[in-house]
Structures are given as structure tokens and as C-alpha cells.
C-alpha positions, 0 to 999 in steps of 0.5 A: 698259489690259488691267487695265481691260479685264478689270475691265469684262468683266462690265459689258460682257457685261451691256450686250451682253445689253441690246443695247449692243455696246461695247468700253468703258463710256465708249462709252455717252456718248462715242458719244452713245447713247440708253442709258436701258435700260442704267441699271439694269445700270450701277447694279447694277455700280457697287458691285461694281466695285473698279477705280476707272477702270471705276467712274469710267466707270460714274459718268460714264455715270450723269451723265445726266438720265434717271438722275435718279429712281434713281441718286442714292442709289447715288451717295451710297452710293459717295461715303461708301464712298470717303470716305477714298480718296486719289484725289480724282478719283473723288469729284469725278466722283461729286459731278459726277454728283450735280449732275445727278441729285440731288433732295430724296430725298438732301437731308440726305446732300448737306448732310452731304457739302458741309459736310465739308471733307475732301471738297475740291473735290468740295464745289463740285459738291455745292453745285451739286447743291443747286440741283436741290432743291425742299426750302426748306432748300436755300436756307438751306444755300447762303446759309450756304455763301456764307461758305465761300470754297472753295464760295461761287462754286458756292453762288452759281450754285446760288442763281441757279438757284433764283432765291433772292430771300432771297439777293439782298442777300448775293450783291450783296457778291460783285460786288466779289469779287477772283475774276473768275469769282465776280463774273461768277457773282454778276452772272448770279445777281442777274439771274436773281433780279431777274427772279423778283422782278419776277414775284413779285406784291406783296401788296395792302395791306389796307384799314384796319379800319372804326371800331366803330359809335358810336365817334365822335360827330357834332355832332348827337349832342353 
């Protein structure tokens, strides 16, 4: 506790300058404060703090929608830096934050990380983060992840969020999955996609082209 307190001292001091008088970084979210103005300071300290407990508190504080436009690249950089870290909890926490703030700006990095099996359970949340993407290739990556049992359930959730019509038939297979929670998520995703299919207009049939003039003879012309 004392070690964490000492490690967080410079962060707490910066937060105080921004008008947030706290004992711990975690007070920002545990007290449900509106701390949008604290985000730049948190991003400044994220790569500088070595204490993993304090770093994790900073990451959790960045797991908010109002950090979406600026936090993702810094979180990605931290994940790569901790790639070989034995504490898998910190990687999962960063991946969880990315499931909130990631956008198309970090699409390729997310794809790289979610396909790397060394990232363990963090891959689940990385798969979810692809559900935030407008990048069309996100759907194809997620459909590919349906073949990976470790992340298939979370890929289904992301595809449901994207209302991916192209994934419908593949997701149907999971209605018979042995895992109850996966069956449940498949059913929910299919429901969302079905509504999207109902809203998607069916292209009108094109009228048959007219026959060229003079192609057919009438009896009067015989």
C-alpha cells in the first residue's frame, strides 16, 4: 500500500493541479467524477509509471468514452511494451480499455494483437474492440476469429454490435455450441443482425432490356 502511494504521488500532484484532490487515482472512477479534464495528465503519466498497480489504475481511469479520441494509441503502446509481462492482469485491463476507446486509428494494431495467442485472455477484449470499428475489414477479421475457440464468443458479440449481415450464416452454427453463454450471445447477435437485414432495402429488379428495333418480324413483314 505504501509503495503504491509513493509511486502515485506525482500523478496525484498533477491531478490536484487540475482541480482533482484525491488520495488514489482510482478515486476518479470509484467516486464517479466527471474527470474529462484529467485525461491529458493521465496519458502523460501512463508510460512513465513503472508500478503496475498504479499503471492499472491509470488504465482503468482511461476506460471511458470521453477518452476515445486520444487514449487508444497510448494504450496500444503500453500493451506492446508489456507484451512479455508475466502479470496477465495488466494486459487484460489494457485490452478492456481498448474495448471502450479503440477506433479505426488503431485497427491494424488491434488485428496484430488479437491474432497473437501469446496475449491469452486479453484477446477476448481485443476482439470486442473490433466491434467499435467502421473499417470494413473488421468484419472479415472477426469472421476469421470465429474459428478460434478462445475468442469465438467475443467475436460473435462484436459481430452482433456491427450487425454484420455477412456473418449471419456462420454465427448460426454457434446456436448448438456446447457453451451456454456462447449460444446465448449467438442468439442475441443473430437477433440484431436480423433486424438489420429487415431494414436493408432489397435492390429493385432491373427491367429486361428492350429488343433492338427490327429484331423480330411481324406477319405483315413476312
